[in-house]
Every structure is written in structure tokens, then in C-alpha cells.
C-alpha positions in Angstrom: -23.1 -14.0 -18.9 -24.7 -16.0 -16.3 -21.4 -18.4 -15.7 -19.4 -15.0 -15.3 -21.9 -14.0 -12.9 -21.4 -17.2 -10.9 -18.0 -17.5 -11.4 -17.6 -13.6 -9.8 -19.8 -14.6 -6.3 -17.8 -17.7 -6.0 -14.4 -15.5 -6.1 -16.1 -12.8 -4.1 -15.9 -14.7 -0.9 -12.1 -15.1 0.3 -13.6 -16.4 4.0 -14.7 -19.5 2.2 -11.9 -19.7 0.1 -9.5 -19.8 2.8 -11.8 -22.2 4.8 -11.3 -24.4 2.0 -7.5 -24.0 2.0 -7.6 -24.6 5.7 -9.5 -27.9 5.7 -7.6 -29.4 2.9 -3.8 -28.4 4.1 -5.0 -29.8 7.5 -5.7 -33.0 5.7 -2.6 -32.9 4.1 -0.7 -32.4 7.4 -2.4 -34.9 9.3 -1.7 -37.9 6.2 1.8 -36.9 5.6 2.4 -37.3 9.9 0.9 -40.2 9.9 2.7 -41.9 6.6 5.8 -40.5 8.1 5.5 -42.7 11.1 4.1 -45.7 8.9 7.0 -45.4 6.7 9.8 -44.4 8.5 9.9 -41.6 6.1 12.0 -38.1 7.6 11.5 -36.3 4.3 8.2 -37.5 4.4 7.8 -35.9 8.0 9.6 -33.0 7.0 6.9 -32.6 4.3 4.2 -32.6 6.6 5.5 -29.9 8.7 6.5 -28.0 5.8 2.7 -28.0 4.8 2.1 -25.9 8.2 3.3 -22.9 6.2 0.2 -23.1 4.1 -1.9 -23.7 7.2 -0.5 -20.6 8.9 -1.5 -18.2 5.9 -4.7 -19.8 5.6 -5.7 -18.8 9.6 -3.5 -15.6 9.2 -5.6 -14.6 6.2 -9.3 -15.8 8.0 -8.2 -13.5 11.2 -7.8 -10.6 9.2 -10.7 -11.1 7.0 -12.6 -11.8 10.5 -11.3 -9.1 12.1 -11.3 -6.5 9.8 -15.2 -6.4 9.9 -15.0 -4.9 14.1 -14.6 -1.6 14.5 -12.2 0.3 15.9 -12.8 1.4 19.4 -11.2 3.2 22.0 -8.8 0.7 22.9 -7.8 -0.2 19.1 -8.6 2.8 17.5 -6.8 1.1 14.3 -8.5 -2.2 14.4 -7.7 -5.8 15.4 -5.6 -6.3 12.0 -2.3 -6.9 14.1 -3.5 -9.8 15.9 -3.0 -12.3 12.3 1.2 -10.5 12.6 1.3 -11.9 16.5 -0.3 -15.6 15.7 2.7 -15.3 12.2 5.2 -14.6 14.4 4.9 -17.2 17.2 4.4 -19.7 14.6 7.1 -18.6 13.1 9.6 -19.9 16.1 7.2 -22.9 15.9 8.7 -23.5 12.3 12.3 -22.9 13.4 12.0 -25.0 16.6 10.5 -27.8 14.1 13.5 -27.3 11.5 15.9 -28.0 14.3 14.2 -30.8 15.6 14.3 -32.2 11.8 18.4 -31.6 11.5 18.9 -32.8 14.7 17.5 -36.1 13.7 18.6 -36.6 10.2 22.6 -35.6 11.9 21.7 -38.5 14.3 20.4 -40.7 11.0 23.6 -40.0 9.3 25.8 -40.8 12.2 24.0 -44.5 12.5 24.7 -44.4 8.6 28.4 -43.8 9.3 28.9 -46.9 11.7 26.4 -49.0 10.0 23.3 -49.0 11.5 21.1 -47.8 8.8 17.4 -47.2 9.9 14.9 -48.8 7.9 12.1 -47.4 5.1 8.8 -49.3 4.9 7.5 -49.3 1.6 4.4 -50.5 0.1 2.4 -50.0 -3.4 -0.7 -48.1 -1.0 2.2 -45.4 0.4 3.2 -44.7 -3.3 -0.4 -44.5 -4.2 -1.2 -41.9 -1.1 2.4 -40.3 -2.1 1.1 -39.8 -5.9 -2.2 -38.2 -4.5 -0.8 -36.0 -2.3 1.5 -34.3 -5.5 -1.8 -34.3 -7.9 -3.5 -32.7 -5.2 -0.4 -29.7 -5.1 -0.8 -29.4 -8.8 -4.1 -29.2 -9.0 -4.6 -26.6 -6.1 -1.3 -24.5 -7.5 -3.3 -24.0 -10.9 -6.1 -22.9 -8.9 -4.6 -20.8 -6.4 -2.8 -19.0 -9.8 -6.2 -18.6 -11.8 -8.2 -17.3 -8.3 -5.1 -14.8 -7.8 -5.2 -13.9 -11.6 -8.7 -13.2 -11.4 -9.3 -11.6 -8.0 -5.4 -9.6 -8.0 -5.2 -10.5 -4.5 -2.1 -10.4 -3.1 -2.5 -12.7 0.0 -3.8 -16.0 -2.7 -0.9 -15.3 -5.5 1.1 -15.7 -2.1 -0.3 -18.6 -1.2 -0.2 -19.8 -5.0 3.5 -19.3 -5.0 4.1 -21.5 -1.4 1.9 -24.0 -3.1 4.2 -24.1 -6.0 7.3 -25.1 -3.8 5.0 -27.7 -2.4 5.2 -29.5 -5.9 8.5 -29.8 -6.1 9.1 -31.4 -2.4 6.5 -33.9 -2.9 8.6 -34.9 -6.1 11.4 -35.6 -4.1 9.2 -37.0 -1.6 8.7 -39.8 -4.3 12.3 -39.6 -5.2 13.4 -40.6 -1.8 10.9 -43.6 -1.9 12.3 -45.0 -4.9 15.5 -44.8 -4.0 14.4 -46.7 -0.9 13.7 -49.6 -3.2 17.6 -50.0 -4.2 18.4 -49.7 -0.7 19.6 -45.8 -0.8 18.4 -44.9 2.3 20.6 -41.8 2.9 19.1 -40.2 0.4 15.7 -39.9 2.5 17.6 -38.3 5.5 19.6 -35.6 2.7 15.8 -34.9 1.2 14.8 -34.2 4.8 17.6 -31.8 5.4 16.8 -30.0 2.3 13.2 -29.5 2.8 14.1 -28.3 6.5 15.6 -25.2 4.7 12.1 -24.3 2.9 10.8 -24.7 6.5 13.3 -22.2 7.8 12.7 -20.2 4.8 9.2 -19.9 5.6 9.5 -19.5 9.5 11.9 -16.7 8.3 9.4 -15.0 5.9 7.0 -15.1 8.5 9.5 -13.6 11.1 10.8 -10.9 9.1 7.2 -9.8 7.7 5.5 -10.1 10.9 8.2 -8.1 12.9 8.6 -5.3 10.3 4.8 -4.9 10.6 4.5 -4.6 14.4 7.1 -2.2 14.0 5.7 0.1 11.3 8.9 -1.0 9.3 6.9 -1.2 5.6 8.3 1.4 3.4 11.4 2.2 2.7 13.1 5.6 3.8 13.6 6.4 -0.2 10.0 5.9 -0.9 8.9 8.1 2.5 10.8 10.5 1.0 9.0 10.8 -2.5 5.7 10.8 -0.3 6.7 13.7 1.9 8.1 15.5 -1.4 4.3 14.6 -3.0 2.5 16.3 -0.5 4.8 18.9 -0.6 4.3 19.7 -4.1 0.5 21.1 -3.1 0.3 24.9 -3.4 -1.7 25.4 -0.2 0.2 22.9 1.8 2.8 25.5 4.1 4.4 22.3 6.0 4.2 18.7 7.1 3.9 18.4 10.3 3.7 15.0 10.8 3.7 11.7 9.0 3.5 8.6 10.1 3.1 5.2 8.6 1.8 2.7 10.5 1.2 -1.0 9.2 -1.9 -3.3 11.4 -2.3 -6.8 10.0 -1.6 -6.5 5.3 -3.4 -2.7 5.6 -1.2 0.2 5.8 -2.2 3.0 7.2 -1.0 6.8 6.6 -1.1 9.5 9.0 -0.7 13.4 7.9 -0.7 16.1 9.9 -0.2 19.1 7.7 -0.4 22.9 8.1 -2.0 25.1 5.4 -0.9 28.2 4.1 -4.0 29.9 4.4 -7.9 29.7 5.8 -9.8 28.1 3.9 -13.6 26.8 2.9 -14.8 23.1 4.4 -15.4 22.3 0.8 -11.6 23.5 -0.3 -10.3 21.5 2.4 -12.5 18.7 1.3 -11.1 19.1 -2.3 -7.3 19.3 -0.6 -8.0 16.1 1.3 -9.1 14.5 -2.0 -6.9 15.4 -3.7 -3.9 14.8 -1.6 -5.7 11.1 -1.0 -5.6 10.3 -4.7 -2.3 10.9 -5.7 -0.7 9.2 -2.6 -3.1 6.1 -3.6 -1.8 6.2 -7.2 1.7 5.8 -6.6 1.6 4.1 -3.4 -1.1 1.2 -4.1 -0.3 -1.1 -1.0 -1.2 2.4 1.4 -5.2 0.7 2.7 -6.3 4.2 4.6 -5.4 8.1 4.7 -6.0 9.9 7.2 -5.6 13.6 7.0 -5.4 16.2 9.2 -5.6 20.2 8.6 -4.4 23.1 10.4 -3.8 26.5 9.5 -0.9 28.9 10.1 -1.5 32.5 9.7 0.4 33.4 6.3 3.2 36.0 6.7 2.5 37.3 3.5 -0.9 37.1 0.8 -0.2 37.3 -2.5 -2.9 38.9 -5.0 -2.9 39.1 -8.8 -5.3 41.6 -10.4 -5.7 41.5 -15.1 -5.0 45.3 -15.6 -6.0 47.9 -18.2 -2.5 50.2 -17.9 0.6 50.6 -16.1 0.1 53.6 -13.5 1.3 52.2 -10.6 -1.1 51.6 -8.0 -3.8 54.0 -10.1 -3.9 51.2 -12.6 -7.4 50.5 -13.5 -8.6 46.7 -13.3 -9.8 45.0 -16.7 -12.8 43.6 -18.0 -11.3 40.5 -19.4 -8.9 38.1 -18.0 -7.3 36.7 -20.9 -6.9 40.1 -23.0 -5.6 42.3 -20.1 -2.6 43.7 -21.4 -0.8 43.7 -17.8 -1.2 41.6 -14.3 -0.1 43.2 -10.9 1.0 41.3 -7.8 0.2 42.6 -4.3 1.9 41.4 -1.2 0.6 42.0 1.8 1.3 41.8 5.6 -1.9 40.4 6.9 -0.5 40.3 10.5 0.8 44.1 10.6 -3.0 45.3 9.9 -2.5 44.8 6.2 0.4 46.9 5.0 1.8 46.5 1.5 5.1 44.5 1.4 5.4 45.5 -2.6 4.1 45.3 -5.4 5.0 44.8 -9.2 2.9 44.5 -12.6 4.1 42.9 -15.5 3.2 42.9 -19.2 1.0 39.7 -19.8 3.0 37.2 -22.0 0.0 35.1 -23.7 -2.3 38.2 -24.9 -0.9 37.6 -28.1 -1.6 33.9 -28.4 -5.3 32.7 -30.4 -5.6 29.3 -28.5 -5.4 28.1 -24.9 -5.0 31.6 -23.7 -6.9 31.6 -20.6 -5.4 28.3 -19.1 -1.9 29.2 -20.0 -2.1 32.5 -18.1 -4.4 30.3 -15.3 -1.3 28.0 -15.3 1.3 31.5 -15.0 -0.8 32.8 -11.9 -0.9 29.5 -10.3 2.8 28.8 -10.7 3.4 32.1 -8.9 1.6 30.6 -5.8 -0.8 33.2 -5.6 -3.7 33.3 -3.0 -6.3 35.8 -4.5 -7.4 36.9 -7.9 -10.0 40.0 -8.4 -11.3 40.1 -11.5 -14.3 42.1 -13.3 -15.9 38.9 -15.0 -16.4 34.8 -14.4 -14.3 32.8 -15.7 -14.4 30.6 -18.0 -14.7 26.5 -17.0 -11.2 25.4 -18.0 -9.1 28.3 -16.2 -11.3 28.4 -13.1 -10.8 24.6 -12.9 -7.0 25.5 -12.3 -7.3 27.9 -10.1 -9.6 25.5 -8.0 -7.5 23.0 -7.8 -4.5 25.4 -6.8 -7.6 26.4 -4.3 -6.9 29.9 -5.3 -9.7 32.4 -4.1 -11.5 34.0 -7.2 -13.0 37.6 -6.2 -15.6 39.1 -8.7 -15.4 43.3 -7.6 -16.5 45.8 -8.9 -13.5 48.2 -7.7 -11.7 50.1 -10.6 -8.5 50.1 -9.4 -5.5 48.6 -7.9 -5.0 51.3 -5.1 -8.8 50.6 -4.6 -8.3 46.7 -3.8 -5.3 47.6 -1.7 -7.3 49.4 0.4 -10.3 47.1 0.3 -7.7 44.4 1.7 -6.5 46.7 4.6 -9.4 47.0 5.7 -10.8 43.6 6.1 -7.6 42.3 7.8 
């Protein structure tokens, strides 16, 4: 147990991990540049600049981690997360420029080879030792990042592990280039330099696209946005969605929702509704970091009321004492904007009356599917049915009134 705690404690420090990656990759970059100059190898030079993508990812992660701890203010209400995207965008342009220079140099070397003026690659035993060390570091770092990514489930670390996996193949290609040079196959080094420049372009392209999409808030596709809209609209108390904005800041996605409710609710009911919506969204859209929900009330044109009844005598029908055993249920529709004018009413037979098990649950689900706003009862409900009405934000009212007409008069009086 002790080892496990230390292990978790170590992996709980992403800043330390990214600092370690930054220092290590920076060391590899400088070493490769130096040896590329000494040996005159274009492939090794290209490999060095490919290492820049690892440095960029470590820097971007560090910036995101540092600035994520800074509190938003009036100028930056969503914090400073986008700084890492701006830096990534700038560096992606630098990577394109680097790849361009490597391609130009490779074209020049190919031309010299064609006219018979071959470049010279300087090879020593120490060169192969350092190349093997670079390869070993890349392999160990790849396995290390894969283990850390699996343990922490961090998408950033998992992306860094995938990037390092390609570096292993690039390092092997560079070693093959030097082996080819021993047999005077100098052009192989140039060709490998060109191939590595393709990886540099890919790394720059990925950074450019990701950064641009984030800066333009293009982080969720149309189908997912439509699914998100439908998910929110399915809640009974949500009348309209006035605004649904998805913003991306760094690696974090913020969702702003401005919803119009069907009726006025207590603060606790509004909080419950917000929590339910947030839970449903994050269950299906785990990439969303923070959800901001703003609610407002739009007076409902018709209020729908349900009442359990003993008999069917129109408005003189008596209210039933037992919810589940009630032979009938009434629906009243009232216009609140017109001083409580009755729009209409219907009385239905309780189709679940003769069912032995889960009677209260089935009736509750039936009534909530009819999108009622209020339920008048003589007695408190059991826990199961009550939870269903609470989840649908139906107002349950315990009353001493006797008939359907009494409820209608009470509603009109209190509009």
C-alpha cells in the first residue's frame, strides 16, 4: 500500500512531469543539432527539429497548467487558457518554415549528387554510440509516457506518448542513414531527411489545426451540437433554449446555456434542474470542462393540473384520498394570463388501478409524461413516486379541498 501511495503522489504532479519532459527533450534537441553539424547529416538535423514538437507540447502543457490556476477577471472572464493555443499556433508556423528549409537543402543535395558533387558525412564510433543513446532514450520515454498516460488517463500525456512513438522510428531511420553512408550511399541520408520533414510538417499541421479550431471555438461538430440541444430540450421544465454557446480555452471547453423555464420555480428546484442538466451533459460529453447555465422564466400560457378522483361527476368530482387507488384522474388547463380562465378539463380512468406492483411508480410516470405542472393530493406520496415528480419538477400540493371545482376556484383566486 505504501508503494502505491508514493506512485499516485508522483503521478499527481503534472507540472513536474512536463518540466522533466521539457528538460529532456531540450537536451535531445541541442545534442542532435550539435551532432548534425559535426557529421553533416541532413537526416539528423531534421530529426533534431522534429524533437521541437515534443518541446512545444511540454511548453504548451506547462502554460496551460500554470495559467489554469489563475483566477478569471473582468478582462479575461474565462481565464488565460487560450495563451497556450496562441503559442502553439506561432510555433506551428515556425515548424513549417523549418520543414521548408530542410526540403530546400535536400533538393540542393540531390542536385549536387546528380552533377557528381556528393556531400561528405563524417562518421565516428562515438557518433553511433550517441545515436544508440538517443534511440534508447526515445524507447524508454515512450514506454514511460504510455504507463503514465494509462495511470493518470491524461489526454495530454497520451498524446505525448504517441508523438514519442514516432520519434523511435525516426531515430532508427537516422541510424540506417549513417549505416548506408558507410557504404557510400550518401543519398539515403538526404532522402531520410526529406521523409522526416514530412513528419515535421504533420506535427506543425496538427498544431495549426488544433490551435485554429480552439481559437475559433470550432471544437464540437454540428451533429454533436444538435444532440446536445436535444438532450437539454428533453427536460420537462425547459421551454426554450435562448442561447447555446461552446467556447474553447486551451484544452478546456466551456458550455454556456441560457434556458427559458416553463414556470417559476424555487431556488432549490432551479439548482436541482441545473445539476440534472449538467450531469446529463457531462455523462455524454466528457470533453466539456465547465457548464454555465443561466435560467429565466417565461410565463406559461397554460398551466396543466392533475387531480386523483373518487368518481366522475365533472367539476363536482371528489378528490381521492389514496393516490394509487384513485379510479379517475382529472386534467385541468388554466390560462394564468387571463385571470385563471379555465381552458378545458378531461377526466380519465386510472389504467393502472388494478395492477398489484409498482402502481404508484407507473401512475407517476404516466402523469409526468403528460407534462403536468401541478398535482393536488390529500396525502403525502411514498418516496418512489415523489422522486419522479421532483425530478420532473412537478409541484405536489397537499390540500384539504374536496372537489375539482374547489381546486379550480382556488387556482383562479390565486392567479
